[in-house]
C-alpha positions as CSV (number, residue, x, y, z in Angstrom):
1,M,84.7,132.1,139.2
2,K,87.0,132.6,142.3
3,T,87.4,136.1,143.5
4,H,90.7,137.3,145.0
5,K,89.2,136.9,148.4
6,Q,88.4,133.3,147.9
7,K,91.9,132.4,147.0
8,R,94.4,131.0,149.5
9,D,97.1,133.4,148.5
10,P,95.6,136.6,147.1
11,L,98.9,138.4,147.4
12,G,100.9,135.9,145.3
13,L,103.6,135.5,148.0
14,S,104.1,131.8,147.0
15,W,106.1,133.1,144.1
16,I,108.8,134.0,146.5
17,G,109.3,130.3,147.5
18,T,109.2,129.3,143.9
19,G,111.7,131.9,142.8
20,M,114.1,130.8,145.5
21,I,114.7,127.5,143.6
22,F,116.7,129.3,141.0
23,L,119.0,130.7,143.8
24,C,120.2,127.4,145.1
25,N,122.0,125.7,142.3
26,P,125.9,125.7,142.2
27,L,127.7,128.2,139.9
28,I,130.5,127.1,137.6
29,N,132.5,130.4,137.7
30,I,129.7,132.8,136.4
31,I,127.8,130.0,134.4
32,D,124.4,129.5,135.9
33,I,122.4,126.5,134.7
34,L,119.3,127.9,136.4
35,P,119.6,131.6,135.5
36,D,119.1,133.6,138.7
37,F,117.1,136.4,137.0
38,I,114.3,134.2,136.2
39,G,113.9,133.2,139.9
40,L,114.3,137.0,140.8
41,L,111.6,138.0,138.6
42,M,109.4,135.4,140.3
43,I,110.2,136.9,143.6
44,M,109.6,140.3,142.4
45,H,106.1,139.2,141.0
46,G,105.5,137.7,144.4
47,L,106.3,140.9,146.3
48,S,104.4,143.1,143.7
49,K,101.2,143.5,145.7
50,A,102.6,143.3,149.4
51,A,105.3,145.8,148.5
52,E,102.7,148.6,147.8
53,V,101.5,148.6,151.3
54,T,104.7,147.6,153.2
55,D,107.8,149.8,152.9
56,H,110.3,147.0,153.9
57,L,108.9,144.8,151.2
58,G,109.0,147.6,148.6
59,D,112.6,148.2,149.4
60,A,113.3,144.5,149.0
61,R,111.5,144.3,145.8
62,D,113.6,147.2,144.4
63,R,116.9,145.5,145.5
64,F,115.8,142.2,144.0
65,A,115.2,144.1,140.7
66,K,118.7,145.5,140.6
67,L,120.0,142.1,141.5
68,A,118.0,140.7,138.5
69,I,119.8,143.3,136.3
70,V,123.2,142.2,137.6
71,S,122.3,138.5,136.9
72,A,121.1,139.2,133.4
73,V,124.4,141.0,132.7
74,Q,126.3,138.0,134.1
75,T,124.5,135.8,131.7
76,C,125.5,137.9,128.9
77,I,129.1,138.0,130.0
78,V,129.3,134.3,129.9
79,C,129.7,134.6,126.0
80,T,133.2,136.3,126.6
81,L,134.7,133.3,128.7
82,P,135.8,131.0,125.9
83,N,138.2,133.5,124.5
84,N,139.8,134.6,127.9
85,S,142.4,133.5,130.4
86,A,141.9,131.9,133.7
87,S,142.6,135.2,135.3
88,Y,139.9,137.0,133.4
89,I,137.3,134.2,134.4
90,M,138.2,134.4,138.0
91,L,138.1,138.2,137.9
92,M,134.5,137.9,136.3
93,A,133.4,135.4,139.0
94,F,134.7,137.5,141.9
95,T,133.3,140.7,140.5
96,F,129.8,139.3,140.2
97,S,130.0,137.6,143.5
98,V,130.6,141.0,144.9
99,L,128.0,142.9,143.1
100,S,125.5,140.2,144.0
101,A,126.3,140.6,147.7
102,I,125.8,144.2,147.5
103,F,122.1,143.8,146.5
104,F,121.2,140.3,147.8
105,L,122.1,140.9,151.5
106,P,120.0,144.1,152.0
107,A,117.3,142.6,149.9
108,V,116.8,139.4,152.2
109,S,117.3,141.8,155.2
110,H,114.3,144.0,154.1
111,L,112.3,140.9,153.1
112,F,112.5,139.3,156.6
113,A,112.0,142.7,158.3
114,G,109.0,143.4,156.1
115,L,107.4,140.1,156.7
116,S,108.0,140.4,160.4
117,Y,106.7,144.0,160.6
118,A,103.5,143.0,158.6
119,G,103.0,140.1,161.2
120,L,103.3,142.6,164.0
121,R,100.8,145.1,162.5
122,T,98.3,142.4,161.7
123,G,98.5,140.2,164.7
124,A,99.7,137.3,162.7
125,T,102.0,134.5,164.1
126,A,103.1,133.0,160.8
127,P,106.1,135.5,160.1
128,G,107.5,134.7,163.5
129,A,108.4,131.1,163.1
130,V,109.4,128.5,160.6
131,P,106.9,125.5,160.6
132,S,108.0,122.0,160.1
133,R,106.5,119.8,157.4
134,G,104.0,118.4,160.0
135,A,102.9,121.7,161.1
136,L,101.9,122.7,157.6
137,R,99.6,119.6,157.6
138,G,98.3,120.2,161.1
139,K,100.3,117.4,162.7
140,N,103.5,117.5,164.8
141,K,103.4,121.2,165.3
142,K,107.0,122.1,165.6
143,Y,108.6,125.5,164.8
144,S,112.1,126.9,164.6
145,S,113.5,130.4,164.7
146,V,113.3,132.9,161.9
147,T,116.6,134.4,162.9
148,A,118.2,131.0,162.3
149,L,116.6,130.8,158.9
150,Q,117.9,134.4,158.0
151,V,121.5,133.3,159.1
152,L,121.3,130.1,157.1
153,T,120.0,132.2,154.0
154,Y,123.3,134.4,154.3
155,A,125.3,131.2,154.8
156,A,123.8,129.7,151.6
157,F,124.6,132.7,149.6
158,F,128.2,133.0,150.7
159,T,128.7,129.2,150.2
160,R,127.5,129.6,146.7
161,A,129.5,132.6,145.9
162,A,132.6,131.0,147.3
163,G,131.9,127.7,145.3
164,S,132.0,129.8,142.1
165,V,135.4,131.5,142.9
166,L,137.5,129.2,145.0
167,P,137.9,126.4,142.5
168,L,139.5,129.0,140.1
169,V,142.2,130.3,142.5
170,P,144.8,127.4,141.9
171,T,144.4,127.9,138.1
172,I,146.0,131.3,138.1
173,F,149.0,130.0,140.0
174,V,151.8,128.3,138.1
175,S,154.9,127.0,140.0
176,H,158.2,127.4,138.2
177,Y,161.4,125.7,139.4
178,V,164.7,125.4,137.6
179,G,164.7,122.5,135.4
180,Q,160.9,121.7,136.1
181,V,157.7,122.4,134.2
182,G,155.1,124.5,135.9
183,V,152.3,122.8,137.6
184,D,149.0,122.7,135.4
185,W,146.2,123.2,138.1
186,A,143.7,123.3,135.3
187,Q,143.6,119.4,135.2
188,Y,142.3,119.5,138.7
189,I,139.5,122.1,138.2
190,H,136.7,119.5,137.5
191,I,137.5,117.8,140.8
192,L,137.5,121.2,142.7
193,Y,134.1,122.1,141.2
194,G,132.8,118.7,141.9
195,I,133.6,119.2,145.6
196,S,132.2,122.7,145.4
197,C,128.9,121.4,144.1
198,I,128.6,118.8,146.8
199,V,129.2,121.5,149.6
200,V,126.8,124.1,147.9
201,F,124.0,121.4,147.7
202,A,124.8,120.4,151.3
203,V,124.0,123.9,152.5
204,C,121.6,125.3,150.0
205,L,119.1,122.3,149.9
206,P,118.3,122.5,153.6
207,W,118.0,126.2,153.4
208,L,115.6,125.9,150.4
209,F,113.4,123.6,152.1
210,R,113.1,125.6,155.3
211,Y,112.6,128.9,153.3
212,R,109.8,127.3,151.3
213,R,108.1,126.0,154.5
214,Y,108.5,129.6,155.8
215,I,106.7,131.0,152.9
216,K,104.0,128.3,152.9
217,G,103.3,129.1,156.4
218,I,102.9,132.8,155.6
219,C,100.6,132.1,152.7
220,A,98.5,129.7,154.8
221,D,97.9,132.4,157.5
222,P,94.6,134.2,156.5
223,I,95.2,136.8,159.3
224,L,98.1,138.1,157.5
225,T,97.2,137.7,153.9
226,D,93.6,139.0,154.4
227,A,94.8,141.9,156.2
228,L,97.4,142.9,153.5
229,W,94.9,142.3,150.8
230,E,92.2,144.4,152.3
231,K,94.8,147.1,152.8
232,Y,95.9,146.7,149.1
233,C,92.2,146.6,148.0
234,A,91.5,149.9,149.9
235,E,94.6,152.0,149.1
236,V,95.9,150.7,145.8
237,L,93.3,149.0,143.7
238,P,90.9,152.1,143.7
239,N,93.5,154.1,141.9
240,Q,93.6,152.2,138.6
241,G,96.0,154.7,137.0
242,Y,98.6,153.9,139.6
243,V,98.2,150.1,139.1
244,A,98.4,150.5,135.4
245,A,101.5,152.7,135.4
246,K,103.4,150.5,137.7
247,R,102.5,147.3,135.7
248,T,103.1,148.8,132.3
249,R,106.4,150.3,133.1
250,T,107.5,146.8,134.4
251,V,106.3,145.2,131.1
252,L,108.0,147.7,128.9
253,I,111.3,147.3,130.7
254,L,111.1,143.5,130.4
255,S,110.2,143.9,126.8
256,A,113.2,145.9,126.2
257,I,115.4,143.3,127.8
258,A,113.8,140.6,125.6
259,C,114.6,142.7,122.5
260,G,118.3,143.0,123.5
261,L,118.6,139.4,124.1
262,C,117.8,138.7,120.4
263,F,121.3,139.5,119.6
264,C,123.1,136.4,118.2
265,I,126.7,136.0,119.4
266,Y,128.3,133.1,117.5
267,F,131.4,131.3,118.6
268,D,132.5,129.1,116.0
269,Y,129.2,128.9,114.5
270,V,127.3,128.1,117.7
271,N,125.0,130.9,119.2
272,I,126.1,131.7,122.9
273,L,122.8,133.7,123.4
274,P,120.2,131.2,122.2
275,G,116.6,132.2,121.5
276,I,115.5,130.6,124.8
277,L,116.6,133.7,126.6
278,P,114.3,136.3,125.0
279,A,111.7,133.8,124.9
280,A,111.8,133.4,128.7
281,F,111.4,137.2,129.0
282,L,108.5,137.2,126.5
283,I,106.6,134.5,128.6
284,V,107.0,136.7,131.7
285,V,105.6,139.8,129.8
286,F,102.6,137.8,128.4
287,A,101.9,136.6,132.0
288,Y,101.6,140.3,132.9
289,L,99.5,141.0,130.1
290,K,97.2,138.1,130.6
291,R,94.9,139.9,133.0
292,D,94.1,142.6,130.3
293,Y,94.2,140.4,127.1
294,K,93.7,136.8,128.1
295,K,93.2,135.1,124.7
296,H,95.9,137.1,123.0
297,A,98.4,136.7,125.9
298,V,97.8,132.9,125.8
299,W,98.7,132.8,122.1
300,G,101.7,134.9,122.9
301,I,102.9,132.4,125.5
302,V,102.3,129.4,123.1
303,L,104.4,131.3,120.3
304,S,107.1,132.1,122.9
305,V,107.4,128.6,124.1
306,T,107.5,127.2,120.6
307,A,110.3,129.8,119.7
308,G,112.3,128.8,122.6
309,A,111.9,125.0,121.9
310,V,112.9,125.5,118.2
311,S,115.9,127.5,119.4
312,I,117.0,124.6,121.6
313,L,116.8,122.3,118.7
314,N,118.8,124.8,116.5
315,E,121.5,125.0,119.1
316,A,121.7,121.2,119.2
317,L,122.1,121.0,115.5
318,L,124.7,123.7,115.4
319,I,126.7,121.9,118.1
320,Q,126.5,118.7,116.2
321,Y,127.3,120.4,113.0
322,T,130.6,122.0,114.4
323,G,131.7,118.4,115.8
324,G,130.5,118.7,119.4
325,L,131.2,121.1,122.4
326,N,134.8,120.1,122.4
327,N,135.6,120.7,118.8
328,Y,135.4,124.6,118.7
329,T,137.9,125.0,115.8
330,P,137.8,127.2,112.7
331,A,138.1,124.1,110.6
332,S,134.7,122.7,111.7
333,F,133.0,125.8,110.2
334,A,134.0,124.4,106.7
335,L,131.6,121.5,106.4
336,G,134.3,119.2,107.3
337,V,132.8,117.1,110.0
338,K,130.8,113.9,109.5
339,H,127.0,114.5,108.2
340,A,127.7,118.2,107.9
341,M,126.1,118.2,104.4
342,E,123.0,116.6,105.8
343,L,122.9,118.9,109.0
344,Y,123.4,122.1,107.0
345,P,120.0,122.2,105.2
346,R,118.3,121.2,108.5
347,I,120.0,124.1,110.3
348,I,118.8,126.5,107.6
349,V,115.2,125.3,107.9
350,V,115.1,125.2,111.8
351,G,116.8,128.6,111.9
352,A,114.0,130.1,109.6
353,A,111.3,128.3,111.9
354,E,112.8,130.0,114.8
355,A,112.7,133.5,113.2
356,V,109.1,133.0,112.1
357,F,107.8,132.0,115.5
358,T,109.9,134.7,117.2
359,V,108.6,137.3,114.8
360,A,105.0,136.2,115.5
361,A,105.6,136.4,119.3
362,F,107.0,139.9,119.1
363,A,104.3,140.9,116.8
364,V,101.7,139.9,119.1
365,L,103.5,141.6,122.0
366,L,103.9,145.0,120.1
367,Y,100.2,144.7,119.1
368,L,99.0,144.2,122.8
369,L,101.4,146.9,124.1
370,Q,100.1,149.4,121.6
371,R,96.5,148.5,122.3
372,L,97.1,148.7,126.2
373,I,99.1,152.0,126.1
374,S,96.5,153.5,123.7
375,T,93.9,152.7,126.3
376,H,96.0,154.3,129.1
377,I,96.4,157.4,127.2
378,T,92.6,157.7,126.5
379,A,91.7,157.0,130.1
380,Y,94.2,158.9,132.2
381,T,95.3,161.9,130.2
382,R,92.3,164.0,130.9
383,Q,93.1,164.3,134.5
384,F,96.1,166.3,133.8
385,C,94.4,168.8,131.4
386,R,92.3,171.8,132.3
387,T,89.9,171.9,129.4
388,E,88.4,169.2,127.1
389,D,90.0,170.9,124.0
390,Q,93.4,170.6,125.7
391,A,92.7,167.0,126.6
392,V,91.8,166.1,122.9
393,S,95.0,167.8,121.7
394,E,97.2,166.1,124.3
395,I,95.6,162.7,123.5
396,A,96.1,163.2,119.8
397,R,99.7,164.1,120.4
398,M,100.6,161.2,122.6
399,Q,98.9,158.8,120.3
400,K,100.9,160.1,117.4
401,G,104.1,159.9,119.2
402,L,103.3,156.4,120.4
403,G,102.5,155.2,116.9
404,Q,105.6,156.7,115.4
405,R,107.8,154.8,118.0
406,M,105.9,151.6,117.6
407,L,106.2,151.6,113.8
408,F,109.9,152.1,114.1
409,T,110.2,149.4,116.6
410,K,108.1,147.0,114.5
411,I,110.0,147.5,111.2
412,I,113.4,147.2,112.7
413,G,112.5,144.4,114.9
414,G,111.1,142.4,112.0
415,A,114.3,143.1,109.9
416,A,116.5,142.0,112.9
417,L,114.7,138.8,113.8
418,L,114.4,137.7,110.1
419,L,118.2,138.3,109.8
420,N,118.8,136.2,112.8
421,G,117.0,133.2,111.1
422,A,119.0,133.8,107.9
423,Y,122.3,133.9,109.7
424,A,123.0,130.3,109.1
425,G,122.6,130.6,105.4
426,L,124.5,133.9,105.0
427,A,127.5,133.4,107.5
428,P,129.6,131.2,105.2
429,W,129.4,133.8,102.4
430,F,129.1,136.9,104.5
431,P,131.0,136.4,107.8
432,G,130.5,140.0,108.8
433,V,126.8,139.6,108.8
434,W,126.9,139.5,112.7
435,I,127.8,143.2,112.6
436,L,124.6,144.1,110.7
437,N,122.6,141.8,113.0
438,G,123.9,143.6,116.1
439,L,123.2,147.0,114.6
440,L,119.6,146.0,114.0
441,V,119.1,144.4,117.4
442,A,120.6,147.5,119.0
443,L,118.1,149.6,117.1
444,F,115.3,147.2,118.0
445,T,116.1,147.6,121.7
446,Y,116.5,151.3,121.3
447,G,113.1,151.5,119.7
448,M,111.5,149.6,122.6
449,Y,113.2,151.9,125.1
450,T,112.0,155.1,123.3
451,V,108.5,153.7,123.8
452,Y,109.1,153.2,127.5
453,S,110.9,156.6,127.8
454,Y,108.2,158.5,125.9
455,M,105.3,157.0,127.9
456,N,107.1,157.1,131.2
457,E,107.8,160.8,130.8
458,N,104.5,162.0,129.3
459,L,102.1,159.9,131.3
460,Y,103.2,157.2,133.9
461,V,105.7,159.4,136.0
462,R,102.9,162.0,136.1
463,I,100.4,159.4,137.4
464,L,102.8,158.1,140.1
465,R,103.6,161.6,141.3
466,N,99.9,162.5,141.5
467,Y,99.3,159.4,143.5
């Protein structure tokens, strides 16, 4: 079995290069085919250890976290686009481009500064240059400037942001002349976005290849990685309470987001927030929990992947049932399209299967979280108590509070997820069922948040302040 010191990348910095893949695809207004928040979560994971021993990298991680929240909100706002005008779509695209710039630019600046500072402190040369492909293989050792890579990073971001906004500008202007019909610019938007995609790929792909070589060069430098890992082992790992508090707070926040994404928003009987979104967050959470509960976490990942795959099948059936993506009309809801009577039973069965797998995945998650947090309560509460009797009383109080909040979350979550699966069967007779579904999902999210808030206030903040 390999130890951390035997690994080539003990800090996990290679996740930064992998996460950047999600930040190079073009945007169609605010529609992102490769959701940015998934890549940002990977980047945060790659920075998780190094950020504890380097302040600049810690600041970069915090800004990437805020950018991930903006990206998740952007993903949710997509569901409002079909019912709004071109002006609203352009406003949203411009707004999220500005918000992303507010966090992305300083995050990248701190990331480069943190890696350069770590190189200076450890005497490593890797953060000071971008290696060529040959240099990574020990041949043709050519290097380019990190400053040029940083400028190219900014250029790639602004090209991507401009590519999401500029094609929309002509659509909000309509020319009116006496005796003439206004020019309909909407018919040219596909051409404009095609040009935009070509330009974005022309700038972002060279940047991505150079940036990944830069990260690979850093990961391959044992002087840098070993020095940071030794500092992490000496300063952070000995304090198990600090590590547990940081990791568990992150897990609880991601779990709460997964709960919120379970809300089904149907537009003409097609779910705009498919189950693949909470499944993606569940996979990330189980990846965090794998270190503590390997077998259970693997089962959770399998259930989450299955739930996500079934949700995609369900969405495909719903789109086929309504007549296709270009047939979003109320009439399509009335079983009037071809093969609708054959598809409808399949939709009900697949929706029920999705609900079952999702309930199972969340059940495993809540079970592991309760076990993990209970272990933390027992292990770390005593350091804040003066006597053993006080410690026993405090542990009992916190265990009771945790149990009550977990019980509420389990009951409400089960009802919300089962109702999601029954939506296809209930909606034709009870169109307002989405209101009850939204209320239950909101309570489910609130229940998970109360677990986070309760433990954060009573234990984890105290551990971090003590550290």
